[in-house]
ZAMARGU-4260 file (C-alpha; in steps of 0.2 Angstrom, whole numbers, plus 5000, padded with zeros to 4 digits):
<rodrens>
0) 4936/5352/5328 | 4918/5350/5333 | 4913/5360/5317 | 4924/5349/5306 | 4916/5335/5314
5) 4899/5341/5311 | 4904/5344/5292 | 4909/5327/5290 | 4896/5317/5298 | 4877/5323/5299
10) 4868/5322/5316 | 4858/5306/5319 | 4840/5306/5316 | 4829/5309/5332 | 4823/5296/5340
15) 4806/5300/5338 | 4807/5295/5319 | 4801/5277/5324 | 4819/5271/5324 | 4823/5276/5307
20) 4841/5277/5311 | 4842/5259/5315 | 4833/5253/5300 | 4846/5261/5289 | 4860/5253/5298
25) 4851/5235/5295 | 4849/5240/5277 | 4868/5243/5275 | 4872/5225/5284 | 4859/5217/5272
30) 4867/5225/5256 | 4870/5213/5242 | 4886/5204/5240 | 4897/5212/5226 | 4895/5203/5210
35) 4908/5199/5197 | 4910/5194/5179 | 4924/5188/5167 | 4925/5189/5149 | 4934/5174/5141
40) 4940/5172/5124 | 4945/5155/5118 | 4945/5145/5101 | 4931/5131/5097 | 4941/5119/5087
45) 4937/5106/5075 | 4946/5095/5062 | 4944/5088/5044 | 4955/5075/5034 | 4956/5078/5017
50) 4962/5064/5006 | 4968/5068/4989 | 4968/5051/4978 | 4976/5054/4961 | 4989/5067/4964
55) 4998/5063/4948 | 4982/5067/4937 | 4978/5083/4947 | 4995/5091/4941 | 4993/5102/4926
60) 4977/5109/4930 | 4986/5126/4929 | 4993/5139/4943 | 4978/5146/4955 | 4967/5132/4951
65) 4962/5120/4966 | 4954/5105/4972 | 4942/5108/4986 | 4937/5096/4999 | 4919/5095/5005
70) 4913/5107/5017 | 4913/5105/5036 | 4907/5115/5051 | 4917/5122/5066 | 4911/5135/5077
75) 4895/5137/5067 | 4904/5141/5051 | 4907/5132/5035 | 4925/5129/5030 | 4935/5120/5016
80) 4951/5114/5011 | 4959/5121/4995 | 4974/5111/4988 | 4984/5118/4973 | 4993/5105/4963
85) 5003/5119/4952 | 5003/5131/4967 | 4993/5147/4970 | 5008/5160/4966 | 5012/5162/4946
90) 5030/5168/4951 | 5034/5151/4958 | 5032/5143/4941 | 5021/5127/4949 | 5038/5124/4960
95) 5026/5121/4975 | 5010/5115/4979 | 4999/5127/4990 | 4985/5123/5003 | 4974/5135/5010
100) 4958/5135/5022 | 4944/5145/5016 | 4928/5151/5023 | 4912/5145/5015 | 4900/5153/5025
105) 4891/5170/5021 | 4889/5183/5035 | 4900/5191/5048 | 4920/5191/5049 | 4927/5176/5057
110) 4942/5176/5068 | 4952/5160/5068 | 4968/5151/5071 | 4972/5135/5059 | 4983/5122/5058
115) 4989/5111/5041 | 4996/5094/5044 | 5003/5083/5029 | 5002/5066/5036 | 5019/5055/5033
120) 5011/5037/5027 | 5026/5027/5031 | 5021/5025/5048 | 5036/5035/5055 | 5025/5050/5061
125) 5035/5061/5054 | 5022/5073/5049 | 5023/5090/5041 | 5015/5102/5053 | 5011/5121/5049
130) 5002/5128/5065 | 4997/5144/5073 | 4990/5137/5088 | 5006/5135/5097 | 5015/5152/5094
135) 5011/5169/5098 | 5004/5180/5084 | 5010/5199/5084 | 4993/5204/5076 | 4982/5191/5084
140) 4971/5178/5074 | 4968/5179/5057 | 4951/5189/5051 | 4941/5181/5036 | 4927/5187/5025
145) 4916/5176/5015 | 4927/5166/5003 | 4942/5173/5011 | 4957/5161/5015 | 4972/5158/5024
150) 4987/5146/5021 | 5002/5144/5012 | 5008/5147/4994 | 5024/5137/4996 | 5016/5123/5006
155) 5028/5110/4999 | 5041/5110/4985 | 5034/5099/4972 | 5051/5088/4968 | 5052/5084/4986
160) 5034/5079/4990 | 5034/5067/4975 | 5049/5057/4981 | 5044/5058/5001 | 5035/5047/5012
165) 5020/5059/5011 | 5013/5053/4994 | 5008/5034/4994 | 5000/5026/4980 | 4996/5042/4972
170) 4986/5048/4987 | 4989/5063/4999 | 4982/5065/5015 | 4980/5081/5023 | 4973/5085/5042
175) 4965/5103/5044 | 4961/5111/5061 | 4953/5127/5063 | 4951/5136/5080 | 4936/5150/5078
180) 4939/5164/5091 | 4924/5165/5101 | 4922/5176/5117 | 4909/5174/5131 | 4905/5182/5148
185) 4907/5170/5164 | 4898/5179/5178 | 4898/5172/5196 | 4884/5162/5204 | 4883/5160/5222
190) 4873/5144/5222 | 4877/5133/5208 | 4875/5114/5208 | 4883/5104/5193 | 4870/5090/5187
195) 4880/5077/5177 | 4874/5068/5161 | 4860/5056/5162 | 4867/5038/5166 | 4850/5029/5163
200) 4857/5020/5149 | 4872/5013/5161 | 4859/5006/5173 | 4848/4998/5160 | 4863/4991/5152
205) 4868/4984/5169 | 4850/4978/5172 | 4852/4967/5154 | 4868/4961/5158 | 4863/4955/5176
210) 4847/4946/5170 | 4839/4952/5185 | 4820/4953/5183 | 4819/4946/5166 | 4803/4939/5160
215) 4806/4934/5141 | 4818/4923/5132 | 4821/4928/5114 | 4828/4913/5103 | 4838/4920/5089
220) 4846/4908/5077 | 4847/4896/5092 | 4856/4909/5103 | 4846/4915/5117 | 4845/4931/5123
225) 4836/4936/5142 | 4826/4953/5142 | 4812/4962/5149 | 4795/4965/5140 | 4792/4982/5148
230) 4809/4989/5142 | 4806/4980/5124 | 4789/4987/5123 | 4793/5004/5129 | 4806/5006/5115
235) 4798/4997/5101 | 4780/4997/5096 | 4783/4980/5087 | 4788/4972/5102 | 4772/4982/5112
240) 4761/4974/5099 | 4768/4957/5101 | 4769/4956/5120 | 4752/4965/5123 | 4740/4969/5109
245) 4739/4953/5102 | 4737/4943/5117 | 4721/4939/5123 | 4715/4942/5142 | 4715/4925/5146
250) 4731/4921/5139 | 4739/4936/5148 | 4731/4929/5165 | 4739/4911/5161 | 4755/4919/5157
255) 4756/4928/5173 | 4752/4913/5184 | 4766/4903/5176 | 4784/4905/5182 | 4791/4898/5166
260) 4799/4913/5155 | 4790/4916/5139 | 4802/4911/5124 | 4800/4919/5107 | 4808/4913/5092
265) 4816/4926/5079 | 4820/4918/5064 | 4824/4932/5051 | 4839/4939/5060 | 4857/4935/5065
270) 4862/4934/5082 | 4874/4947/5081 | 4862/4959/5074 | 4849/4955/5088 | 4864/4958/5101
275) 4867/4975/5093 | 4849/4980/5094 | 4847/4973/5110 | 4862/4985/5115 | 4854/5000/5108
280) 4836/4998/5116 | 4844/4995/5134 | 4858/5009/5132 | 4853/5020/5119 | 4869/5019/5110
285) 4876/5009/5095 | 4889/4995/5099 | 4907/5000/5095 | 4911/5008/5078 | 4924/4994/5076
290) 4911/4981/5075 | 4900/4991/5064 | 4915/4994/5053 | 4921/4975/5051 | 4919/4975/5032
295) 4936/4967/5026 | 4928/4951/5023 | 4912/4957/5015 | 4910/4961/4997 | 4893/4971/4998
300) 4887/4985/5009 | 4872/4974/5012 | 4882/4961/5023 | 4889/4974/5034 | 4883/4974/5053
305) 4878/4992/5050 | 4867/4989/5036 | 4859/4974/5043 | 4856/4984/5060 | 4848/4998/5049
310) 4836/4984/5042 | 4832/4979/5061 | 4829/4996/5066 | 4816/4999/5051 | 4807/4983/5055
315) 4807/4985/5073 | 4801/5004/5072 | 4816/5010/5081 | 4818/5027/5073 | 4833/5033/5084
320) 4843/5018/5079 | 4840/5019/5061 | 4845/5038/5062 | 4861/5033/5071 | 4864/5019/5057
325) 4861/5032/5044 | 4875/5044/5051 | 4887/5031/5053 | 4884/5023/5035 | 4884/5042/5029
330) 4903/5042/5034 | 4907/5029/5020 | 4900/5036/5005 | 4910/5036/4990 | 4909/5034/4971
335) 4911/5016/4973 | 4898/5014/4987 | 4885/5028/4985 | 4874/5018/4972 | 4872/5003/4984
340) 4871/5013/4999 | 4857/5023/4990 | 4847/5006/4987 | 4849/5001/5005 | 4843/5018/5012
345) 4828/5018/4999 | 4825/5000/5005 | 4824/5003/5024 | 4816/5020/5024 | 4831/5029/5028
350) 4827/5045/5021 | 4842/5056/5028 | 4854/5043/5021 | 4845/5042/5005 | 4846/5062/5002
355) 4863/5061/5005 | 4867/5049/4993 | 4855/5057/4979 | 4865/5072/4981 | 4882/5063/4980
360) 4878/5054/4966 | 4871/5069/4957 | 4886/5080/4960 | 4898/5065/4955 | 4887/5057/4941
365) 4902/5055/4928 | 4911/5043/4940 | 4896/5035/4948 | 4888/5028/4931 | 4904/5019/4928
370) 4902/5008/4946 | 4895/4991/4947 | 4882/4998/4961 | 4876/5009/4946 | 4873/4994/4936
375) 4864/4985/4952 | 4852/5002/4952 | 4849/4999/4933 | 4844/4981/4936 | 4834/4982/4952
380) 4829/5000/4957 | 4826/5009/4940 | 4816/5023/4948 | 4831/5028/4960 | 4841/5031/4943
385) 4826/5044/4940 | 4828/5051/4956 | 4847/5054/4953 | 4842/5064/4938 | 4830/5075/4947
390) 4841/5078/4960 | 4854/5081/4947 | 4843/5095/4940 | 4842/5103/4956 | 4860/5103/4957
395) 4861/5112/4941 | 4851/5126/4947 | 4860/5129/4963 | 4875/5130/4953 | 4868/5143/4942
400) 4863/5152/4957 | 4881/5153/4964 | 4882/5137/4974 | 4898/5126/4973 | 4891/5111/4964
405) 4901/5106/4948 | 4890/5109/4933 | 4883/5093/4926 | 4888/5098/4908 | 4906/5101/4916
410) 4905/5083/4922 | 4898/5076/4907 | 4901/5087/4891 | 4920/5083/4889 | 4924/5070/4903
415) 4934/5055/4899 | 4943/5040/4907 | 4957/5031/4907 | 4949/5019/4892 | 4948/5035/4881
420) 4929/5034/4882 | 4921/5052/4883 | 4905/5056/4891 | 4895/5068/4879 | 4876/5071/4883
425) 4865/5071/4896 | 4846/5073/4889 | 4833/5076/4902 | 4821/5073/4887 | 4815/5056/4880
430) 4828/5046/4871 | 4822/5053/4854 | 4828/5070/4860 | 4845/5065/4863 | 4856/5078/4852
435) 4867/5073/4838 | 4885/5070/4844 | 4900/5078/4834 | 4908/5061/4838 | 4902/5049/4824
440) 4907/5035/4833 | 4901/5020/4844 | 4891/5025/4859 | 4881/5016/4873 | 4866/5022/4879
445) 4864/5023/4898 | 4845/5023/4904 | 4840/5032/4921 | 4823/5025/4921 | 4808/5030/4909
450) 4813/5045/4898 | 4830/5048/4905 | 4846/5045/4895 | 4864/5049/4894 | 4876/5044/4880
455) 4894/5035/4884 | 4903/5040/4868 | 4919/5028/4864
</rodrens>
């Protein structure tokens, strides 16, 4: 037994070794705590609504041909919705419409789940939903490569679709949700303190609402607003100059010794616009989107609160407010609004919004030139028409190198409208260089600024 015990446990170190045995014991006691980690696989989800206006006109484009949505980003990847009015499968003889989700980003393969919802437009809420989120997949999520797609060849039978509540005013609405599968490693942190998001905007907003410590009154259209000079000056160089740079020292002292609040009259802005600007200055956020989007009673984008707030941001050098307004206005860009939005962006130095408008106008030129907004550009901002043409030339280069933009010749060379007119020629040279048309009929010259011309043949 003694021999076995000796084999199992070495004898203690001699005491003469300076207490080495005690040191070894302490090291064991002070050993680091066990660590742990956890792999978490989940989905990063994002949604996009695709509105298909003019469904009846899209029919007949051919089996396997699709209408594509604008690309949208989910999980760091670009996606698009493809709608096939005549179906994707030749064997179905156009009996079904097909809907697919396509990966538009180049690079590595992407694993994803998806959900496609055809919206019931009767208000009954009976939507048609195809989802892979709520059911287990034997082989797991789909794996897509660049330009790969996933969806349904027999999404809905056409005869049933055309008599259903899903089609209203020749319009379909499809919601697409993509869940990109990502894996992360979560590891334990023995001492972790969660820091909440900044609430400085809430506190400054409370300061504005309470009128505590106010030292200036701003009279806007007969309505008064109490504020704090230091806050306004810290946010806007225009206010800083008004309060501090342009006042003589004697006037500063006199103002400092007075108990009366200084009153400043602002006569070039509506009270509701100034109130929205003041909301941003103190809270660093836009007012509620419903307020910005109240456009039912206005006929022009220039009359919306968002447009007027953009003008105020430009005047008072509030760069972040201007960018927030640009982002909001960008959501409303369409064929009908892009020209006037472009003029608005150019007027108030909204360069991000202007770039988006130019690209959209160039990619949809054949429709845009028929709008009242385009006529407004011709009469008031001819230089912007030239910029559309220069942007359009860039779109052509992108298209020739494999981009998704539709060729301008595809838009204009054989385009038509409901009046039977045909857009035939886009000339990048002077007017005299417009090629002869094979249609020897009446035509209208559409001038895009000096030296640029399109011809609208009848």
